[in-house]
N, C-alpha and C positions, 0 to 999 in steps of 0.2 A: 529734545529738552536738554538744557544745560544740566551736567551732573558735577557736583562738588564733592571730592573726597577730603576728609580731614576732621579733626576733633574740634568741637566748637568753642573750646577754651584756648584755642591757639591764636595768638595775635595775627599770624599770617593768614589763617583761615578766616578770621573776622574780616579782614580786609575784603576778601572775595565775597563773602556773605552780604556784608554791609553794601558793596557796589551793586550786587544783584538786587538787593532789596530797594535801593534808591532808584534803580531803573525798572522796578515792577516787574522782574524777569522771573517767570516759574523756573524752579529748578528742583533737582532731587539731590538729597544729600546722603552720603554714606560715611559713617564713622570709620576714621582710620588714624592710625598713630597713637602713641602713648599706651594707655590700657586697652585700646580696641585692636592693637595689632595690625595686621594686614599689610603694612608698609613693606615688609621683607618678603612677602609671599610672591612667587614668579610673575603671578598675573599682574600684581601691582607694579612690580619692577619693570614690567614691559611697558607699562604706561609711564612711570617716573623712575628712571634708573638711579636717582638719588636716594630713593627710599624715604623721601620726606612729604610733608603736606603743606600747602594744599595741592592737589592735581584736579584738572577739570577736563571734562570732554564736551564739546559743543559741535554737533552736527559734523562729527568725524574728526574735528581738531582736538588734539590732546596737548595740554598746556600746563606747565609748572611754572614756579617762580611767581610769588604773589603779586608783586608790582606789575610783572608782564601781564598777568591775567586781568588785573584791574584795568591796565591800558587797554587791552583788548576788548573787554567788556564796554568801556567807555566809548572807545572809537566806533564800535559796532552798533551800539544801541543808545548811546548818549550824546550824539552830536548837538552842540549847542548848550548841553547842560554838564554833565561830568567830563565831556570832552570839548573844550573851548575850540572854536573853529579858528580863531586867530592863532597862528603858530606862536607868536611872541607871547601872547597871554597864556597859552598852553604851557609854554616852557617855564613860566614863573612858577607854576605849581609842580610841573615835572621834576625841577632840581630838588624840591622838598621831599619828593617821593624817595629818590636815590640817597639824599642826605640822611633821611631817617634810617635807612637800611645799612648804610655804610659808616654813619658817625653814631647815631644814637642808640641802635639796637644793642651794641655789645655792653655799654656800661648800664643800661636799664636792665638787661638780663641778670647782671650781678646782683642787682637790688631785688628784683622780682623773684628770681629763683631762690635766693636765701631767705626772704621774708615770706613767701607764698607757698613755695613748693617743698622746701626741704624741712625736716623736723628741726625743731629748736637746738638739739645737741649737734647737728651737723651744719649749722649755720656758720658762715664766716662773716662776722660782723665788720671785720676790717674791710672786706670787699663791699659790704653793703655802704659803709660810710664812704669810701672812695667813689663808689658808683653814683650816690646821691650828688656828691660835689661835681663830677663829671657831667651828670644828667643836668644839673642846674646850670652849669656853664653853657651847655649846648642849648638848652631851652631859652636862655636869655637871648640867643640869637633870633630864635623864632618869635619871642616876645616883641623884639625890636621890630622885626618885620611887620608883625600884626598892628603895630602902632600906626602904620600908613594905611593898611587894608584890613578888612573885616575877616579875610580868610587868607590862608596861604596861597591859594590859588588866584588871589586878587580881589576884586570886587565882589565876587560871586563864589559860592561853594562849587567845587569841582573835584576832579580825582586826586589833585595835589594835597587835599586835606585828608584823605583816607588814611595813609599809613601812619603819620604821626597822631592822628586822631584815635587810632586804635590803642596805641601806647598811652596816650594822654589819660584814658579811662583808668589805667593802672596807676600812673604817677599821681593823679589826684585822689584816688581812692585807697591807695595802700597807707597804713598808718606810719608815716613818716613826717619829718619837719620839712617843709618847703618853703623857699623864699618867696616873697610876693612877687608876681609877675601879673599886673592887671590885664594887660592885653591878651596874654595866653589865657588867662582865667575867663575873660569875656568870651573869647573864641570857644573854650571848652563849653561854656554855658549855651552858646549858640548851637554847638554840635548836639548837646542834650535835648534841644527842642526838636530835633529831627527824629520822627518815629523809626526810621530805618536804623539809626544809630542806636537807640534805646533797645531795639529788638536784637540787633546783631552784636553790638559791642558791649552793652551794659549787663553782661550776665555775671553770675558770682566769680570772683577771682580765685582760680584754682590752678 
């Protein structure tokens, strides 16, 4: 059985749990990271030398890096659904997975950590304001792409929607002023209609 280590309020862990739920995969979950510790223990570092979450084990395969795990689960269990069979179609969503991690995650983190995870007296509101501007600029690119297709993956929901979909929950639910992006908002509404998204992603922001 698939085993997933990680704290469930982690965006990267949410990616993996959401993918598993979309695929109706049974899995065992073990809390790790943050207040749960474990990630610096020798037995965990033997699985993931980075000491981060998530980490998964599936029939002897140990894997870390959340996007890599989502791709693996999609390829193994989601051919024709989460894993589009046409390589060109698959690449459309694949690029958004890496874009989310390499471009969007850092400015989003400045907003989220300061507003949600830090006590008010420790917040850097300058970083929040700059992060909101940077996130809005980046999300405008996703909004433009979604004007042509209902999903970042193209005409159907697939793995390419999962990483940004996890961040989108925080973006739309944090108490911040956001510019109107109708295509992005419609995409977010479509994600919220998915039971697996509601179960895995729409948990309290902490």
